[in-house]
C-alpha positions in Angstrom: 19.7 9.9 25.7 20.1 10.0 21.9 17.3 8.3 20.0 17.3 7.4 16.3 13.9 6.6 14.8 13.1 5.3 11.3 9.6 5.5 9.9 8.9 5.1 6.2 5.2 5.7 5.8 2.4 8.1 6.9 1.1 5.8 9.7 4.7 5.4 11.0 5.0 9.2 11.0 1.9 9.5 13.2 3.0 6.9 15.6 6.6 8.1 15.6 5.4 11.7 16.4 3.4 10.4 19.4 6.3 8.3 20.6 8.7 11.2 20.4 6.3 13.3 22.4 6.1 10.6 25.0 9.9 10.1 25.1 10.3 13.8 25.8 8.0 13.5 28.8 9.9 10.4 30.0 13.4 11.6 29.3 14.0 15.4 29.8 17.4 15.0 28.1 16.1 13.3 25.0 17.7 14.1 21.6 16.4 12.9 18.4 17.4 12.1 14.8 14.9 10.5 12.6 13.5 9.5 9.2 9.8 10.4 9.0 7.4 13.1 8.0 5.7 16.3 9.0 4.2 15.1 12.2 7.6 13.9 13.5 9.1 17.1 12.3 6.7 19.1 14.5 8.0 17.2 17.5 11.7 16.9 16.8 12.9 19.1 13.9 13.9 18.4 10.3 14.0 14.7 9.3 17.1 13.1 7.8 14.8 11.8 5.0 11.1 12.4 4.4 9.0 9.3 4.0 7.5 10.6 0.7 11.0 9.9 -0.8 11.0 6.3 0.6 7.6 4.8 0.0 7.7 2.3 -2.8 4.6 0.0 -2.9 4.5 -3.6 -4.2 7.1 -6.1 -5.6 7.3 -4.5 -9.0 7.8 -1.0 -7.7 10.5 -2.0 -5.3 12.5 -3.7 -8.2 12.1 -0.6 -10.3 13.5 1.6 -7.6 16.1 -0.7 -6.2 19.1 1.6 -6.9 17.4 4.4 -4.9 16.6 2.0 -2.0 20.2 0.7 -1.8 21.5 4.3 -1.7 19.2 5.1 1.1 20.3 2.1 3.1 24.0 3.0 2.7 23.3 6.6 3.7 21.3 5.5 6.7 24.2 3.4 8.0 26.6 6.3 7.6 24.2 8.6 9.4 23.7 6.3 12.3 27.5 5.7 12.6 28.0 9.5 12.7 25.2 10.2 15.3 26.0 7.3 17.6 22.6 6.9 19.2 21.9 5.2 22.5 19.1 3.2 20.8 17.6 2.8 17.3 13.8 2.6 17.2 12.4 1.0 14.1 8.7 1.8 13.3 7.1 -0.8 11.0 8.5 -0.3 7.4 10.2 -3.8 7.5 11.8 -4.1 4.1 14.1 -1.2 4.9 14.2 -1.4 8.7 15.2 -5.1 8.9 18.2 -4.5 6.7 19.3 -1.7 9.0 18.5 -3.6 12.1 20.8 -6.6 11.1 23.7 -4.2 10.4 23.0 -2.1 13.6 23.0 -5.2 15.8 26.3 -6.3 14.4 27.8 -2.8 15.1 26.7 -3.1 18.7 23.8 -0.6 18.7 20.7 -1.3 20.8 17.8 -2.1 18.5 14.1 -1.9 19.4 11.1 -2.3 17.2 7.8 -0.4 17.7 4.9 -1.7 15.6 5.9 -5.2 14.5 6.4 -6.2 10.8 3.3 -8.2 9.8 5.1 -11.6 10.0 1.7 -13.2 10.7 0.6 -12.2 7.2 3.7 -13.1 5.2 7.4 -13.7 5.4 7.0 -15.6 8.7 10.6 -16.8 8.2 11.7 -13.3 9.2 11.2 -14.3 12.8 14.8 -15.7 12.7 16.1 -12.3 11.8 13.9 -10.6 14.4 15.4 -12.8 17.1 18.9 -12.2 16.0 18.6 -8.4 15.3 16.0 -7.0 17.7 16.5 -6.5 21.4 13.0 -5.4 22.3 9.7 -5.7 20.4 6.6 -3.6 21.1 3.4 -4.9 19.5 0.1 -3.1 19.1 -2.3 -5.8 18.0 -3.6 -8.3 20.6 -3.0 -11.4 18.5 0.6 -10.5 17.8 1.7 -11.3 21.4 0.4 -14.8 21.1 2.0 -15.2 17.7 5.4 -14.2 18.9 5.4 -15.8 22.4 3.4 -19.0 21.9 4.3 -19.8 18.3 7.9 -18.6 18.2 9.1 -18.3 21.8 10.1 -14.7 21.5 9.0 -12.4 24.4 7.3 -9.1 23.3 5.5 -6.2 24.9 1.8 -5.7 24.1 1.4 -1.9 24.6 -2.1 -1.4 23.1 -2.8 0.5 20.0 -1.5 4.1 19.6 -4.4 5.1 17.4 -6.7 5.1 20.4 -4.6 7.9 21.9 -4.2 9.7 18.6 -7.9 9.7 18.0 -8.8 10.3 21.6 -6.6 13.4 21.7 -8.3 15.0 18.8 -9.8 18.4 19.5 -13.5 18.6 18.8 -14.1 20.6 15.7 -16.8 23.2 15.1 -18.8 21.5 12.3 -20.5 24.6 11.1 -17.2 26.4 10.9 -15.5 23.5 9.2 -18.3 23.2 6.5 -18.1 27.0 5.9 -14.3 27.1 5.7 -14.2 24.3 3.1 -17.3 25.4 1.2 -19.3 22.3 2.1 -23.1 21.9 1.9 -25.3 20.6 4.7 -25.6 17.2 3.1 -24.2 14.2 5.0 -20.5 13.5 4.2 -19.1 10.4 2.6 -15.3 10.4 3.1 -13.0 9.1 0.4 -9.6 7.9 1.7 -7.8 6.7 -1.4 -4.4 6.1 0.2 -1.1 8.1 0.5 0.9 7.1 -2.6 0.4 8.5 -6.1 0.0 5.2 -7.8 -2.6 3.8 -5.4 -4.5 7.1 -5.2 -4.9 7.2 -9.0 -6.1 3.6 -9.1 -8.5 3.9 -6.1 -10.1 7.3 -6.9 -11.0 6.4 -10.5 -13.5 3.8 -9.2 -14.5 5.6 -6.0 -15.5 8.7 -8.0 -17.4 6.7 -10.6 -20.3 6.1 -8.1 -20.7 9.7 -6.8 -23.6 10.6 -9.3 -25.6 7.7 -7.8 -25.8 9.3 -4.4 -27.1 12.9 -4.9 -28.2 13.2 -1.3 -24.7 13.0 -0.1 -21.5 15.0 -0.6 -18.2 13.3 -1.2 -15.0 14.6 0.2 -11.5 13.4 -0.7 -9.2 13.3 2.3 -6.0 14.7 0.7 -2.9 12.8 2.0 -0.1 14.9 3.7 2.4 13.2 1.5 0.9 14.7 -1.7 0.6 18.3 -3.1 -2.9 19.7 -3.6 -2.1 20.1 -7.3 -1.9 16.3 -7.7 -5.6 16.0 -7.1 -6.7 18.7 -9.5 -7.3 16.3 -12.4 -9.8 14.4 -10.3 -11.6 17.5 -9.2 -12.1 18.8 -12.7 -14.0 15.7 -13.8 -16.1 15.2 -10.7 -18.3 17.3 -8.4 -16.4 16.4 -5.2 -14.5 18.5 -2.6 -10.9 18.1 -1.6 -9.8 18.8 1.9 -6.0 18.5 2.5 -4.4 17.2 5.7 -7.6 17.0 7.7 -8.4 13.3 7.6 -9.4 13.0 11.2 -11.6 16.1 11.0 -13.4 14.6 8.0 -13.9 11.3 9.7 -15.2 12.9 12.8 -18.1 14.3 10.6 -18.5 11.5 8.1 -21.6 9.4 7.7 -19.8 6.7 5.8 -16.4 6.2 4.1 -14.7 4.4 1.2 -11.2 3.5 2.4 -8.1 2.0 0.8 -6.8 -0.9 2.8 -4.2 0.0 5.4 -4.1 1.7 8.8 -6.9 4.1 7.6 -9.4 1.2 7.9 -8.8 1.0 11.6 -8.8 4.7 12.0 -12.1 4.9 10.3 -13.5 2.2 12.6 -12.3 4.0 15.7 -14.1 7.1 14.6 -17.2 4.9 14.4 -17.7 5.4 10.7 -19.3 2.6 8.6 -16.9 1.8 5.8 -16.2 -0.2 2.7 -12.6 -1.4 2.4 -11.1 -1.1 -1.1 -7.9 -2.3 -2.7 -6.5 -2.6 -6.2 -2.8 -3.0 -6.7 -0.4 -3.5 -9.6 -1.4 -6.6 -11.4 1.9 -8.4 -11.0 2.4 -7.3 -7.4 -1.1 -8.4 -6.5 -0.8 -11.9 -7.9 2.6 -12.4 -6.3 1.2 -11.2 -3.0 -1.8 -13.5 -3.3 0.4 -16.5 -3.5 2.5 -15.6 -0.4 0.0 -13.9 1.9 -2.2 -16.4 3.6 -4.9 -14.3 5.5 -8.7 -14.5 5.5 -8.9 -10.7 5.4 -6.8 -7.7 4.4 -8.3 -5.0 6.7 -7.1 -4.6 10.3 -10.7 -4.4 11.5 -11.6 -7.8 10.2 -8.2 -9.4 11.2 -8.6 -8.2 14.8 -12.2 -9.2 15.0 -11.5 -12.5 13.2 -14.7 -12.1 11.2 -16.0 -9.9 8.4 -17.2 -6.7 10.2 -16.6 -4.5 7.1 -16.9 -5.5 3.5 -13.6 -5.8 1.5 -13.6 -5.2 -2.2 -10.2 -6.5 -3.5 -8.7 -6.3 -7.0 -11.4 -7.4 -9.6 -14.2 -7.1 -7.0 -13.3 -3.5 -6.6 -15.5 -2.1 -9.4 -18.4 0.4 -9.8 -21.2 -2.1 -9.5 -19.9 -3.7 -6.2 -18.9 -0.4 -4.7 -22.3 1.1 -5.3 -24.0 -1.9 -3.8 -21.9 -1.9 -0.7 -22.1 1.8 -0.1 -25.9 1.6 -0.3 -25.8 -1.2 2.3 -23.8 0.8 4.9 -26.1 3.7 4.5 -29.0 1.5 5.7 -29.8 2.0 9.4 -30.1 -1.7 10.4 -26.8 -2.6 8.8 -25.1 0.4 10.4 -26.4 -0.6 13.9 -24.6 -4.0 13.5 -21.4 -2.3 12.4 -21.4 0.0 15.4 -21.9 -2.9 17.8 -18.8 -4.6 16.3 -16.8 -1.4 16.4 -17.4 -1.3 20.2 -16.1 -4.8 20.7 -13.1 -3.9 18.4 -12.1 -1.0 20.6 -12.2 -3.2 23.8 -9.9 -5.7 22.1 -7.3 -3.1 21.4 -6.7 -2.2 25.0 -6.9 1.1 26.8 -5.1 4.4 26.2 -1.5 5.2 26.8 0.3 3.0 24.2 2.9 5.7 23.3 3.7 6.6 26.9 3.9 2.9 27.9 6.3 2.2 25.0 8.4 5.3 25.8 8.8 4.3 29.4 9.8 0.7 28.5 12.4 2.0 26.0 13.9 4.4 28.5 14.0 1.8 31.2 15.7 -0.7 28.9 18.6 1.7 28.0 19.3 3.3 31.4 
């Protein structure tokens, strides 16, 4: 079978790579064409487009890059028409993917969505388009099945969360060797995960790094994003006594004592590694205030949304400042507070279901098109 996958972000690249691997196990004759990143490339060859050329964050940024986005949409349609896939698999990235899905359905292609757009957060009216354009939906968060089936009468498959597999399959690293290789001291590690896009990294790191002198008994490590070049981080390293380790986020989290994390999939990854964290977010002023009026959620981190309570502290926009960050990091370094976080992390993992999300999804996809 011929599979066409579209992922537009780092998290989609990770889940897309694991899905491709599972599809190859399920379908020995599988062929792939895809939009994604380095992880998907390792599984299926060169991407049509790399996600680093696609990721525009926020309302204002999308408007500024509208011409490029429209060109990418037109090119994608031409590429799908030429490839003639047996199924198109959309992985999150809804702004782009829903446009392609509508067109693809009209052209008679089979359309399947892996990792649902977050309709429960905003743009719930997209459900009409989902019903019209998507043949099968595979959701990874437990509350999404209830949202789709009970609230909107649209059957979906809850397959569990693929991060459990991705993290569970991690090879245990040699801590002593890792510290030596990256010139790290024996001090406990505080991981800094400032995001994957240049604009958010710049915003987040400025504040994250401002508190490092207040914690001399710890060493701070920036987890360099795979979507960025090492040279991009040099300006931050010159001003601060921190280390940069590129493309080793999971290794860093496996050793970290605590973490400061930009809101997104990384907040859930950090929790599944059982690392106490402070969730941080500061966006473009205009984009943030538009989003604030249309997104109606009690929390922004997946950890808190899944648990339906504040398990990890969220510092958003103006609350994300040096004073608050120092206070909250101090708190998650205290043993009693850490114990409570660990207990909640255990419950979180139970809610996400067991292992095998990627394989389960691959089998359902293959069955639906054969």
